[in-house]
N, C-alpha and C positions, 0 to 999 in steps of 0.2 A: 288065397293069400290077400285078395283085394278087400276082403271083409275086415281084415285086421286094422288098416288105416281108418276105415269107416267107423269101426267100433271105437278106435282111439279118439276120433273126432267127436263122436257122440258122447263119450265119457268126459271129454274136455268141456263140451258145452254144458253138460249136466253139472259138472263141478263148478263152473263159472256161475250158473244160475243159482246153485245152492249158496255160494259165497255172497251173491248179491241179495238173497232173500233176508229180510230183517229178522233178528232174533227176537224172542219174547221180550227180553229186556229192552231192546230198542223200540219195539212197538209200545212199550209201557209209557213212552213219552207223552201220549195223549192223556193218560190217567195221572200224570205227575205234574201237569202244567195248568195254570189258570191264567187266561189271557185277560187283558184290560181293553175294552172297546168303548170309545167315546164318539158319539155322533153329534155333530153340530146342527144347529137349527137350519142353516142354509149355507150356501157357498159365498155369501158376502164377506168382505174382509173383516167387518165388525164381528160377525158370528163365528168366523174362523179364529179370530183373535180371542173371543170368549172361550172357545173350546180349549185352546192352549192354556189360558189362564186357569180354567177349571181343572185341567190336567195337572198343572203345577201344584195347585192347592191340594188336590186329592192325594198326589204322591207325597207331598210334604206332611199333610195332616195324618194320613193313614199308613204311609210307607213303613214307619218304624214299628207299628203294631204287627204288620204282616211279617216283618223280619223275625218276630218272636215265634212264629209258627215253625215247628221243627219237621213238619211233614205236610203233604198236600191236604190230608184230612183236617189237620189243625188249622191250616190257612183257610180252607173252605168254610169251616165252622166259624172262624173269626169273622169272615166276610159276611156270612149269613146273620151272625149275631148283631153286627153293626149296619146291616143293609138299610133299615129305616133311617138310621142316623146319617148314613152317607147321603141318601136321597134328600133328606132335610137340609143337610150342610150344603149340598150342591145348589139347592134352590136359594139358600141364603147367600152363597157366593155370587150367584147370577144377579141377584138384586143389588148386592154390594158393588158389582161391576157396572151397574146402571142399566140392566136389562129386566124385562118383565116376562120371562119364560118359565114354564113349568119344567120339571126334571123328573125322570124316572130312572130308578136303579134296580136292576134285576140280576139274578144269577141264572144263566141259561147255558145251553149248548149251541155253539155256532160253528159253521164251516169257515175255515181260514185257508187261503191259498198259501203255497210255500213262501215264506217270508225271510229275507236276509236282514240280519241286524249286524251291528259291528262286532265281528269276531265269531259269529255263530249263525246258523240257519235252522229254522224249524220247518218240518215237512208240512204239506197241506193236510187238512183233515178236520175232524170235529173235536173241538176243545171246550171245556168248561170255561165260561166267560163272565166276567163282571161287566155288564153292559150299562152304560150311562147314556141316556137319550136327553138331549137338550132341546126343548121346544118341539118343533115338528120332526126333528132328527133327519132332515133331508139333505144336509150338507155333507161335504167330504168328512170321512171319519178318521180317527187316529187309534192305533192299537199298539200294544206292546205286551210284555209278560209281567203279570202281577205276582205270580208265584211259579217258580222261585223268583225273588225280587230283582229281576235283571234290568228293569227300567227305572228303578228308584233313583239312580244317579242322574237321570235327566233333569229332575227338579232339585238335585243336590249335587253340584259339580264336584264336590270333594270325594264322591263315591264313584268307582268305576261302573260303567254301564252294564257290564256282564258279571258283576260281583256274585249274583245268585247262582251262577252256573254250578258252583260247588255243591248245591243241594240236589243235583241230579246224580244218578248212578254213573259209574265209570263208563258203562256201555252207552248210556244216553249222551254223556259228554263227548265221547268219541263220535257218535252219530251227528250231533249238531255242530261240532267244531271242525269236522273234516270236510274238505272240499271234494271228496271222492265218493259221496253217497247219493248221487243223483238217481241211480237205478233203485237203490233202496227207498229213497223218498217216493218215487213213483209207485213202487209196490205198496208202501205204507198208505199212500193216498187212495189207491184202489181198494185196499183192504178196509180202510176207514169208510169209504163209500158203501162197500158191500155190507159191512156190519150195521151201518145206519139204515140201509134199506130193509135188512132182515129184522131189525128191531122195530 
């Protein structure tokens, strides 16, 4: 008879673990997101101010183009198509703001820690990233979500900051907007690390 409570406890634990484990749709968050990562030349107030100025110009000039992308694939293709133009534009803006730094723009895959934004949270893991390096790129960096276009409102106050959430699936929206997914985030983080090592 003692084995029955023990079995019930084991079953309960197993059920809780299954409930905490992310579904395929939730794990898809990594393949449906393009992050924006801007690295300043240094931590001086001037270089940090330049980073923000470049950010605002980038979101203003290219944000609307990315809104046209109906999917991750379309957005990534758009970014790749204008990548040389973005790099050239950033260098022009830097000179326009009175600095003499080079700039590099690349599409890469980077590790991001769990990040809380206004109204939603993205789990840690490896994401495709539009990476902008200003000068030496040794200063504090700034990052947000380029696609879905959730950070476009930063440079355009008339747009809500999390407007692009609607481009995620229902499961992904539930994942990032719920405050109850810490366990799932941890599992997603470990799975992302494991897949990166195996690749």
